[in-house]
C-alpha positions in Angstrom: 31.7 -32.3 -49.5 31.3 -35.4 -50.7 28.5 -37.2 -51.9 27.0 -39.1 -49.4 27.1 -42.8 -50.3 22.8 -43.2 -50.0 23.0 -41.3 -52.8 22.7 -38.3 -51.4 25.1 -34.8 -51.0 26.8 -32.9 -48.3 27.1 -29.4 -48.1 29.6 -29.5 -44.8 26.8 -31.3 -42.1 23.8 -31.1 -44.5 22.5 -34.2 -45.9 20.6 -33.0 -49.2 18.1 -35.6 -50.8 19.4 -37.0 -53.9 18.6 -34.9 -57.6 20.0 -31.6 -55.7 23.3 -30.6 -56.4 25.8 -28.1 -54.3 25.0 -25.6 -57.3 21.2 -26.2 -56.3 21.7 -25.2 -53.0 23.9 -22.4 -53.1 21.2 -20.9 -55.6 18.8 -21.4 -53.6 21.3 -19.6 -50.3 21.4 -16.4 -52.6 17.5 -16.5 -53.3 17.5 -16.6 -49.2 20.3 -13.5 -48.7 18.3 -11.1 -52.1 14.2 -12.2 -51.0 14.2 -11.9 -47.8 16.7 -8.9 -47.3 15.0 -7.3 -49.7 12.0 -7.4 -48.4 12.6 -6.8 -44.9 14.8 -3.8 -46.3 12.0 -1.6 -48.1 10.1 -1.5 -44.4 13.1 -0.6 -43.2 14.3 2.3 -45.9 10.1 3.4 -46.5 10.4 5.7 -43.9 13.7 8.1 -45.7 11.0 8.3 -48.7 8.0 9.2 -45.8 9.9 12.0 -44.5 12.3 13.1 -47.7 10.3 12.7 -50.7 6.5 13.3 -49.3 7.2 15.1 -45.7 4.8 13.2 -44.4 4.1 14.7 -40.8 5.1 13.0 -37.5 1.9 11.9 -36.2 0.5 10.2 -39.3 4.0 8.3 -40.4 2.8 5.5 -38.4 -0.8 5.0 -39.5 0.2 5.7 -43.0 2.9 3.0 -43.1 1.0 0.0 -41.6 -1.6 0.9 -44.2 0.9 0.6 -46.7 1.5 -2.9 -45.3 -1.5 -3.6 -44.8 -2.0 -3.4 -49.4 0.6 -5.8 -49.2 -0.6 -8.3 -47.0 -4.4 -8.1 -48.7 -2.6 -9.0 -51.6 -0.6 -12.0 -50.4 -3.6 -13.2 -48.5 -5.1 -13.1 -51.6 -2.7 -14.8 -53.9 0.4 -16.6 -52.0 -1.7 -19.9 -51.4 -2.3 -19.9 -55.4 1.6 -19.2 -55.5 1.9 -22.2 -53.1 -0.7 -24.4 -55.2 0.7 -23.3 -58.5 4.3 -24.3 -57.0 2.9 -27.8 -56.3 1.9 -27.4 -60.4 4.5 -26.3 -62.5 7.8 -25.9 -60.0 8.7 -23.6 -57.0 10.9 -22.2 -59.5 9.1 -20.4 -62.6 7.0 -18.9 -59.1 10.1 -17.6 -57.5 11.0 -15.2 -60.7 8.4 -14.0 -61.5 8.4 -13.2 -57.7 11.7 -11.5 -57.9 10.6 -9.8 -61.0 7.4 -7.8 -59.2 9.9 -7.0 -55.7 12.1 -5.6 -58.2 9.7 -3.0 -59.9 8.1 -2.3 -56.8 11.8 -1.4 -55.4 12.3 0.4 -58.7 9.2 3.0 -58.7 8.6 3.2 -55.4 11.6 6.5 -54.8 9.5 8.0 -57.7 5.9 8.3 -56.2 4.5 12.4 -55.5 1.7 10.9 -53.0 0.8 8.6 -50.2 -1.1 7.5 -53.3 1.3 6.3 -55.6 3.1 4.0 -52.6 -0.3 2.1 -52.3 -0.4 2.0 -56.0 3.9 0.7 -56.4 3.4 -0.7 -53.0 0.1 -3.5 -55.5 3.6 -4.0 -57.4 5.1 -5.3 -54.2 2.3 -7.4 -52.8 2.2 -9.4 -56.2 6.0 -10.5 -55.8 6.2 -11.5 -52.1 3.9 -14.3 -51.7 5.9 -15.4 -54.3 8.6 -14.9 -53.2 8.3 -16.2 -49.2 5.6 -18.9 -50.2 8.7 -20.3 -52.6 11.6 -19.8 -50.2 9.7 -21.2 -48.0 8.8 -24.7 -49.7 12.2 -25.2 -51.4 14.2 -24.9 -48.1 11.9 -28.0 -47.5 12.7 -29.7 -50.7 16.3 -30.5 -50.5 17.2 -31.9 -47.7 16.4 -34.8 -46.0 14.9 -35.0 -42.8 17.2 -35.5 -40.2 18.9 -32.2 -41.4 15.7 -29.8 -42.5 16.6 -28.3 -39.0 20.7 -27.5 -40.4 19.2 -26.2 -43.1 16.7 -24.2 -42.0 19.0 -22.5 -39.8 21.4 -22.0 -42.6 18.6 -20.8 -44.4 18.0 -17.9 -41.6 21.5 -17.2 -41.0 21.5 -15.8 -45.5 18.1 -14.8 -44.2 19.7 -12.9 -41.3 22.8 -11.4 -43.8 20.7 -10.4 -46.7 18.9 -8.5 -44.2 22.2 -7.5 -42.8 23.9 -6.3 -45.8 21.1 -4.9 -48.2 19.7 -2.5 -45.4 22.7 -1.6 -44.4 23.8 -0.4 -47.9 19.9 1.0 -49.1 20.2 2.6 -45.5 23.3 4.1 -45.6 23.1 5.1 -49.2 21.1 8.2 -48.8 23.5 9.9 -46.3 26.4 8.6 -48.2 25.7 10.3 -51.5 24.1 13.5 -49.6 27.3 14.3 -48.1 28.5 13.7 -51.4 26.5 16.1 -52.8 23.8 15.0 -54.3 20.5 16.2 -53.3 18.4 13.9 -51.0 15.4 13.4 -53.6 18.0 11.9 -56.2 20.1 9.7 -53.5 16.9 7.9 -52.6 15.8 7.0 -56.0 19.7 5.9 -56.5 19.2 3.4 -53.4 16.2 1.9 -54.0 17.7 1.5 -57.9 19.9 0.0 -56.2 17.9 -3.0 -54.5 15.8 -3.2 -58.3 19.2 -3.7 -59.9 20.0 -7.0 -56.9 16.3 -8.5 -57.9 16.6 -8.6 -62.0 20.3 -10.4 -61.5 18.6 -12.5 -59.2 16.2 -13.3 -61.0 18.9 -14.9 -64.5 21.0 -16.4 -61.3 17.2 -18.0 -60.5 16.9 -19.3 -63.4 20.1 -21.0 -64.4 21.1 -22.0 -60.6 18.0 -24.2 -59.0 16.2 -26.7 -60.1 12.8 -27.2 -62.0 10.3 -29.1 -61.8 8.8 -30.7 -58.9 9.2 -33.1 -56.0 6.1 -35.1 -57.6 6.8 -36.4 -60.7 4.3 -35.5 -63.3 2.3 -38.9 -62.9 2.5 -38.0 -59.1 1.2 -34.4 -59.2 -2.4 -33.5 -57.2 -4.9 -32.1 -59.8 -6.0 -28.8 -58.6 -9.5 -29.9 -57.3 -7.5 -31.7 -54.7 -4.3 -29.5 -54.3 -6.8 -26.5 -52.9 -8.6 -27.3 -50.3 -4.9 -29.7 -49.2 -3.7 -26.8 -47.1 -7.0 -26.7 -44.9 -7.3 -30.6 -44.7 -3.7 -30.4 -43.0 -4.6 -28.4 -40.1 -6.3 -31.7 -38.8 -3.3 -32.7 -37.9 -2.8 -30.5 -34.5 0.7 -29.7 -35.1 0.4 -28.3 -38.6 -2.3 -26.1 -37.2 0.5 -25.3 -34.0 2.9 -24.6 -37.6 0.5 -22.1 -38.8 -0.4 -20.1 -35.8 3.2 -20.0 -35.2 3.8 -18.3 -39.1 1.0 -15.6 -37.6 2.9 -14.4 -34.8 6.5 -15.2 -36.5 5.7 -12.9 -40.2 4.2 -10.0 -37.1 7.3 -9.7 -35.3 9.4 -9.4 -38.2 7.1 -6.5 -39.7 6.9 -5.4 -36.7 10.4 -4.7 -36.3 11.0 -4.0 -39.7 9.0 -0.8 -40.1 8.4 0.6 -36.3 12.1 0.4 -35.0 12.7 2.8 -38.0 9.9 5.6 -37.4 10.7 5.0 -33.7 14.4 6.3 -34.7 13.1 9.1 -37.3 10.7 10.6 -34.7 14.1 9.7 -31.6 16.2 11.3 -34.4 14.1 14.8 -34.6 14.2 15.5 -30.8 18.1 15.7 -31.2 18.1 17.8 -34.3 19.4 14.7 -36.7 18.3 14.6 -40.6 16.4 11.7 -41.0 19.5 10.6 -43.2 21.5 11.1 -40.8 19.0 8.6 -37.8 18.8 6.3 -40.9 22.8 5.8 -40.5 22.7 5.7 -36.8 19.7 3.2 -36.4 21.8 1.1 -39.2 23.9 0.4 -36.2 21.1 -1.4 -34.1 19.3 -3.2 -37.3 22.8 -4.7 -37.5 22.9 -6.1 -33.6 19.8 -7.3 -34.0 20.4 -9.2 -37.4 23.8 -10.3 -36.3 21.8 -12.1 -33.3 19.3 -13.1 -35.0 22.1 -15.4 -37.7 24.0 -16.1 -34.6 20.6 -17.6 -33.0 19.7 -19.8 -36.3 22.5 -21.2 -36.4 22.4 -22.7 -33.4 18.9 -23.1 -33.4 19.3 -25.7 -36.6 21.2 -28.1 -35.3 18.4 -27.8 -31.7 15.8 -29.2 -34.1 17.3 -32.1 -35.4 18.0 -33.2 -32.0 14.2 -32.1 -29.7 11.5 -33.1 -31.0 9.8 -30.1 -33.3 7.3 -29.0 -31.1 9.1 -28.2 -28.5 11.4 -26.3 -30.9 8.3 -24.3 -31.8 7.7 -23.9 -28.2 11.0 -22.7 -27.5 10.9 -20.2 -30.2 8.3 -18.6 -29.2 8.6 -18.1 -25.8 12.3 -16.6 -26.7 10.4 -14.3 -28.6 8.1 -13.1 -25.9 10.6 -12.2 -23.4 12.1 -10.3 -26.5 9.8 -8.1 -27.9 8.3 -7.8 -24.3 11.8 -5.7 -23.5 11.4 -3.2 -25.4 9.4 -1.8 -23.1 12.1 -0.6 -20.9 13.4 0.6 -24.2 14.1 4.2 -24.4 15.1 5.0 -27.6 17.1 2.8 -31.0 19.9 5.2 -31.1 20.9 4.7 -27.2 23.4 1.4 -28.1 23.2 1.5 -23.8 19.6 -1.0 -25.1 21.6 -2.8 -27.0 21.1 -5.8 -24.6 17.1 -5.6 -25.1 17.8 -5.8 -29.2 19.8 -8.6 -29.0 17.6 -10.6 -26.8 15.1 -9.3 -29.5 16.9 -10.2 -32.9 16.8 -14.0 -31.1 13.8 -14.3 -31.0 12.5 -13.5 -34.1 14.5 -15.9 -36.4 13.1 -19.2 -34.4 9.6 -18.8 -34.3 9.2 -19.3 -38.3 12.1 -21.5 -38.8 10.1 -23.8 -36.2 7.1 -22.9 -37.8 9.2 -24.1 -41.3 10.4 -27.1 -39.7 7.5 -28.5 -38.5 6.2 -28.2 -41.8 8.8 -30.3 -43.8 8.4 -33.0 -40.9 4.3 -33.0 -41.7 2.9 -32.7 -44.9 4.3 -34.9 -47.7 6.1 -33.6 -50.1 3.0 -33.7 -52.9 1.5 -30.8 -51.7 4.4 -29.1 -49.9 3.7 -25.5 -52.0 0.1 -26.0 -50.5 0.3 -26.2 -47.1 3.6 -23.8 -47.2 1.0 -21.2 -48.8 -1.1 -21.5 -46.3 1.5 -21.4 -43.8 2.1 -18.7 -45.3 -1.8 -16.8 -45.5 -1.3 -16.9 -41.9 1.8 -15.4 -41.3 0.6 -12.4 -44.5 -2.4 -12.8 -41.5 -0.3 -12.1 -38.5 1.8 -9.2 -40.6 -1.7 -7.8 -41.6 -3.1 -7.4 -37.6 1.0 -6.8 -36.4 1.3 -3.8 -39.0 -2.6 -1.8 -39.0 -2.7 -1.8 -35.3 0.2 -1.8 -34.3 0.4 1.4 -36.3 -2.3 2.7 -34.5 -0.8 1.7 -31.0 2.5 3.7 -32.1 0.8 7.1 -33.0 -1.3 6.2 -29.8 0.9 5.4 -27.0 4.1 4.7 -26.7 6.4 3.4 -29.7 7.0 -0.2 -27.7 3.3 -0.7 -28.0 3.9 -3.0 -30.8 6.2 -4.4 -29.3 4.6 -5.9 -26.7 1.6 -6.4 -28.8 3.6 -9.2 -30.2 5.4 -10.8 -27.8 1.5 -11.2 -25.7 0.7 -13.1 -28.4 3.6 -15.5 -28.8 2.8 -16.5 -24.9 -0.1 -17.5 -26.0 1.1 -19.6 -28.8 4.0 -20.4 -26.4 0.8 -22.2 -24.5 -0.6 -24.1 -26.9 3.1 -25.6 -28.3 3.2 -26.9 -24.4 -0.4 -28.3 -24.8 0.1 -29.7 -28.0 3.6 -31.1 -26.6 2.0 -33.2 -23.8 -1.2 -34.7 -25.8 0.1 -35.0 -29.5 3.9 -34.5 -29.7 4.6 -36.0 -33.4 7.5 -38.2 -34.3 11.1 -36.9 -33.3 13.0 -35.7 -36.4 13.4 -38.4 -39.0 16.3 -40.7 -39.2 15.0 -41.3 -43.1 15.6 -39.2 -45.6 12.0 -38.9 -45.8 10.0 -36.8 -42.6 7.3 -39.2 -41.4 4.2 -37.4 -43.4 6.2 -38.4 -47.2 6.3 -42.2 -46.4 2.5 -41.8 -45.9 -0.5 -40.7 -48.3 -1.2 -36.8 -48.6 -3.3 -36.0 -46.0 -5.8 -34.6 -49.3 -5.7 -38.2 -51.0 -6.7 -39.0 -48.0 -9.6 -37.6 -47.6 -10.9 -37.9 -50.8 
């Protein structure tokens, strides 16, 4: 890992912008590992709380899971754009620390719920942390690299996202069953598993404070006022490639929540039919989750390199088509506990990782650094709306039809975005990845500046 002769440091093949240290880079990888891993793990581990702690009937679990996610995403819709705007004014690090502390509070309280109403309350706390962490990880991963390394850094980030999901979901999913077999009662086992998640959050907040770069990419004199930043996310959508990124995020975030929510519930119901207890079902399902995550991680590394070599609208088209294939393949799956179904889940895992990467790489290339937090926040807003639709409509489809129905819904939506990407690639393809340090947008005034 040598310094780049033009001033920025390198981490392997990734060129960092001047002023970004290797400690900043590796601390951000910790953030990528922890934040996304814990967000995904709560949806996966929630099924244990519904079944073991609260005894929610099977016929109500899909709708309740969707409603809980609805509460979270309402919070994200309200807060993610303001957090992005705040990041352009006070800095990414401060917002990220606040976010991870709220996520930790949600984890600490969740297993102490005695009713569905308690879960809604704790989801509100969790829902404050989600938009702060999601918007900041999305923004920082575009702040740190030179444009020609943007895809590779996003690919590395996605690998650490996957490792976080792999490690944290496996540990927290397996912990109740391990503790139960060691003599702990099921309720205490659940409290300890979720308490571990809370501890990870609080330790990470300390690491972020000392390892991430403070401030914003823009100097104090360059920072845009709130009156300019507030509408900038909407104005940026005049660029058809940014608009495509927004809608790509809509399906990309939706597909992740569908996987996290409904694979776990599907596994619990399949396990019940096989006379398995909830801890055993979650332990067996965690193997499927591990395989999906490994597939996602491998494809993320490959796709990150590809995105630095091709038109980034083409990258969106590829990611949406692969995602559609993966999610529509769930129609043919009989049970997530049947390891003969693994090829379909491997395809799903590859499709799941690429769509959000492609959305972020387009934002990084097209959005000016002065308003990147605000535009990333708007991208996150579309992602939150995708989660809301996927969770609520998907939960009802899960209860009313077949467990694969929410997956098919996402697959059809991804086919629509694929078609839109093909059209934009023809009529407004934009530039190839920049060979300079900055993306094309950073060499011109911000969209919100030219509009005022």
